[in-house]
N, C-alpha and C positions, 0 to 999 in steps of 0.2 A: 383455197382450193387451187391446185396447180396442175395444169395439163399442157404438156408441150412435148414435141418430138416427132409426132406423126407427119407433119408437113415437111420437116427437115429430112426425114427418111424418104418420103416420097420424092423429093427433089434430088436426093443423093443416089437413088436407085439407078438412073441412067449411067452413072459413073461406075456401077458395079457393086456387088455385095461386099467385096473387100474394102472399098472406099467407105461404105456405110459403117462397117464394123470398126475400122481403124481410124476414121476421121469424124464422121457424122455423129455416131453415138457417143464417143467420148466428149465431143464438143457440147452436145445436148446435156449430158450429165453434169459437166462443169458449169454450164449455164444455169441449170436447176440449183446446184449447190450454191452458186453465187447469189442467185435470186433469193433463196431461202435464208442465206446469211443476212441479206439486207432486210428481209422481213423480220427476222429475229431481232436485229439491231433496232428496229422500230417498234418492238413490243409484241410481235406475234409469238404465240406459244402453242398454237394448234395449227398444223398444216396437213392438208389432205392431198396426197399424190394418187393419181390413178393411171394405170398403164394403158398400153395400146390394145384395142380389140382385134377381132379376126379380120384384118384387112386382106389376108390371104384368100378369103372367100368373097371379096368385094367384086361386083361386076366390073367396076372400073379397072381394077388390076387384071381380072381375067380377060377382059377385052383387049387391054393394052399388051398383055404378054402372050397373046396368041401368035404373034409374029416371031417369038423366040422359042424354037422347038427344044432348046437345051433344058428348059425348066421341066420339073416333074410335078405330078398331081396326085393327091392322096385319094382314098376311096370316096371322099365326099366331093371331089372335083376341085379342091382348093390347092393353091400353089405351095408346094412343100418348102421351097427356098425362101419365100416371103414369110411363111410361118416361122421358119428358123431364125430369120432376122428379127422378127417381132419378139420371139421368145428370148433371144439374147438381150435385146433392149430392155424387156421387162425384168429380166434377172438383174441387170445392172441398176435399174431403177429401184428394185426392192432392196438391193444391197445398199444403195444410197440412203434409203429410208432408215435402215438400221444404223448406218454410220452417223447420220445427222442426229439421231436420238442420243447416241453416245457422246457426240461432240458438244451439243448445246444443252446446258442444264435447264430443266424445266420445259424443254420442248417435247411435244408429243407429235409424232408423225404418223398419220393414218395412211395405210397403203391399200387402195381398193383394187382388187383383181378383176378389172373389166374384161380381160381376155377370158377368164374362167366363166364369168357370167354370160358373156357372148356365146361361148362354146356350149354352155348348158342350153341356151335357147336354140342354137343351131341343131343340137342333137335331140331336142324334144319339140320340134316345130309343131306337131299336131296339138300339143298341150296349149299352145298359144294361138292356134288358128292359122299358122302359116303353111303355104303349100309349095313354096319355091324359095330356096336359100341362095340361089346363084344368079337370079335374073332381077334386074332393076325394076322397080314398080312403074317408072315412067321414063322412057328413054328413046333411043334412036333406032330401035329394032335390032335384028340379028340374034345370035345365039344367047347373048346376055342382055338383050334389049338396051344396049349401051353403046355410045360411040366415043365415050371418054372425054367429052368436052363440056359436059353440063354441070349444073348445080343442083337441079332437082333430080335425084337419082342420077342419071347420066345424060339427060336431054339438054342440049344447048338452049339458052334462052330464046324464046320466039321461034322455036323449031317447029315448022309447019307440018313435018312428017313424023313427029314424036308418036311413039306407040305407048299407050297407057294400059298397064296391066294390073295396077294396084288399087285397092279400095280407097286408099288415102289420097290418090292422085285424081281420079276422075270417075268415081262411082263404080269401079269394077269390083268383082267379088274376090278375086285372088289377092292374097296378102303376100308380099315379097319381103324377104328378110334383109336384103342388102341394097346398097347404093353407094355412091361416092361418099355421101354423108348419111346415108341410111334413110329408108322409108320412114316417115313420121309414125306410121303404125308400129314399126319395129321399135322405135325409141319409146313409144308409149308402153309397149309390152315389157321392154327391158326395165323401165322405171317401176312398173307395177311389180315385176319380179323382185327387184331390189328391195322394195318396201315390205314385201312379204318374207323374203329370205335373206335379209341383209347380213346376218351374222355369218352366212356361208362364205361371202365374198371378201370380207375384211380380214386380211391375214396379218396385219400389223396394227397396233393401236386398238381402240375400242370402237366397235360398231355402234354402240349406244350414243356416241357423240354425234355421229352423222345422222 
């Protein structure tokens, strides 16, 4: 299983979308191709790639990008430009999956559409018991309950003023959909969704393998 690229894009964003498209994403795709080449040379014949989820709706991004009025927001309150970058990266990753299958005899590359699965949960929150898709479950307060510096949702470690709104953080009843790394409740619901509907999200290879 190979997952890479999210952190690279995060760190490339301060340099602009053009930098991410022209420098970061090609470097990540090359790195993935080289890594899978090495795995294949050592006998690997089944590789799972999964793409980036909906970081455009992450409280961490939403909080950080409030200071930049040039960005646009969709009807759900998510950042349009971030979604476009993620979609571009995901399209390049899916193209890589197809290329690798052609290049290496006997190699099966499974491509999991995490973005689509994440979108399904965001668009059907009530089905999974979520009440808020844009606010971190435990963070530093404010519009998105996030100050952008933390590991649990968005709250810094040992943050004495952290505001807890999620059931998985400190016994609250509200379930939040997002965080820098996601509310544990959100991960649990997504994993449950995948085990029930896994054929929907595998768009390359066979879902039966996973």
